[in-house]
C-alpha positions in Angstrom: 110.1 321.5 205.5 108.4 318.6 204.1 104.6 319.8 203.7 101.9 318.7 201.2 98.3 319.9 200.3 96.1 317.3 198.5 92.5 318.3 197.2 90.3 315.3 196.2 86.8 315.7 195.0 84.4 313.1 193.6 80.7 312.8 193.3 80.9 311.2 197.0 83.2 313.2 198.7 85.1 316.5 199.7 88.4 316.0 200.8 91.2 318.3 201.8 94.6 317.5 203.4 97.5 319.1 205.2 100.7 317.2 206.3 103.7 318.4 207.9 106.2 315.5 208.8 108.8 317.9 210.3 106.2 318.9 212.7 105.1 318.1 216.8 101.8 315.6 216.2 99.7 318.8 215.9 96.2 317.6 214.4 92.3 319.4 213.2 90.9 316.5 211.4 87.3 317.4 210.9 85.4 314.5 208.8 81.9 314.4 210.3 82.1 311.0 212.1 83.8 311.7 215.3 85.2 308.2 216.1 87.4 308.5 212.6 88.5 312.2 213.6 90.0 310.5 217.0 91.6 308.0 215.1 93.2 310.3 212.9 94.3 312.7 215.5 96.0 309.8 217.0 98.0 309.0 213.6 99.2 313.0 213.7 100.0 312.6 218.0 102.3 309.7 217.8 103.7 309.8 214.4 104.6 314.1 214.9 103.4 314.4 211.7 101.1 317.6 211.5 97.9 316.6 210.1 94.5 318.7 209.0 91.8 317.0 207.3 88.4 319.2 206.2 86.3 316.5 204.8 82.5 316.5 203.5 81.3 313.0 202.6 78.1 311.2 201.1 77.6 310.3 205.5 74.2 309.8 204.9 75.0 306.7 202.5 77.4 305.5 204.9 80.9 306.8 206.3 82.8 304.4 204.1 83.3 306.6 200.8 85.0 309.3 204.0 87.2 307.2 205.3 88.6 305.7 202.4 88.7 308.6 200.5 90.5 310.4 203.6 92.7 307.4 203.3 93.5 308.1 199.5 94.3 311.7 200.3 96.5 311.2 202.9 98.5 308.8 201.2 99.2 311.1 198.3 99.9 314.0 200.4 102.7 311.8 202.1 104.2 310.5 198.8 104.5 314.2 197.9 106.0 315.5 201.5 108.2 312.7 201.4 109.3 313.6 197.7 112.6 312.2 196.6 113.1 310.3 199.7 116.8 310.6 200.3 118.2 310.7 203.8 115.1 309.3 205.2 115.3 306.1 207.3 112.6 304.0 205.3 111.9 301.4 207.9 109.4 301.5 210.6 108.2 299.4 213.0 106.2 299.4 216.5 104.8 297.0 219.6 102.0 299.2 220.8 100.1 298.1 224.4 97.2 299.7 225.1 95.2 297.8 228.0 93.9 294.9 226.7 95.3 295.0 223.3 98.9 294.8 221.9 98.9 295.5 218.3 102.2 295.5 216.0 103.0 297.4 212.8 106.1 297.3 210.7 106.2 299.4 207.2 108.2 300.2 204.4 108.2 303.6 202.4 109.2 301.3 199.5 106.7 303.0 196.6 105.3 299.3 196.6 102.2 299.5 198.1 101.0 296.2 199.6 98.8 295.9 202.9 98.9 292.4 205.4 95.8 293.0 207.7 96.1 290.4 210.4 93.3 292.5 212.8 90.0 291.1 213.9 87.7 293.1 215.5 85.1 291.1 218.3 82.0 293.4 217.3 81.2 295.0 213.9 80.5 298.8 215.0 82.5 300.7 217.8 79.4 303.0 218.8 77.9 304.1 214.9 81.3 303.2 213.2 81.6 300.2 211.4 84.8 298.2 212.4 85.6 297.3 209.0 86.6 300.3 207.8 90.0 300.5 209.9 90.9 298.3 207.4 89.5 300.1 204.4 91.4 303.4 205.7 95.2 301.8 206.2 94.2 300.1 202.6 93.6 303.6 201.0 96.8 305.2 202.7 99.2 301.9 201.4 98.1 302.2 198.5 98.0 306.0 197.1 101.0 306.2 200.2 103.1 303.6 198.4 103.4 301.8 201.9 104.0 298.2 201.8 102.4 298.1 205.6 102.1 295.0 208.3 99.7 295.5 210.9 99.0 292.4 213.3 96.6 292.4 216.6 99.0 290.1 218.9 95.9 289.9 220.8 92.5 292.3 222.5 89.5 291.8 223.3 88.0 295.6 223.0 87.1 297.2 219.5 88.2 300.6 220.6 91.4 299.5 221.8 92.4 297.4 218.8 91.4 300.3 216.5 93.4 302.8 218.4 96.3 300.7 219.4 96.6 299.7 215.6 96.3 303.6 214.5 98.9 304.1 217.3 101.2 301.2 216.3 101.3 302.9 212.6 101.8 306.4 213.6 105.1 305.1 215.3 106.3 303.1 212.9 105.7 305.7 210.1 107.5 308.2 212.7 110.3 306.1 212.4 110.2 305.6 208.7 110.2 309.3 207.8 112.7 310.5 210.1 115.8 312.1 208.0 119.0 309.7 208.8 122.0 311.2 209.9 124.3 309.0 208.4 122.3 308.7 205.2 121.6 312.6 204.7 121.4 313.1 200.9 121.4 309.9 200.1 118.6 307.2 199.1 118.0 304.2 201.1 118.0 301.8 198.1 120.5 300.0 196.6 118.4 299.9 193.2 118.3 304.2 192.5 115.5 304.9 192.8 112.7 304.6 195.8 
């Protein structure tokens, strides 16, 4: 099984992450930030990656450090669980519709992190959650997961739907990219000989 556990401890946060790439989308995410937990649950469910997160952060300051550090830890766990990346599909893309919103996500597990983020939110907050933290999470995930990640809001008017569609679209693209390719078993999906 392609699994990984990552512990990350700083003066601002303590994060424990467990993932299983060949799971069924089970989730148990507890960060102290209700909306963020809901988004992480979506990431797990729609990627079919089992995800457990325990985060204790300086929420008396704000949610930023907890969200960013969770993205860092999840990215690091993804790298560990993928190992040498032999036999995976490597690429994934998905256009997801959710009510008023449509979001497209495309990614490459290339070990060359790069984020293209074309997602605007009509409001600064979803409840008490800062919408700018959605980008911060995906920036951390991309950087520490070695992911080239493009996320584009095609349209949308509800901030909750835009955020949720972004997480779900990335999840479905990630599901495709990490899946074993039966035609490439044991083969690295690159002409470079390394990823």
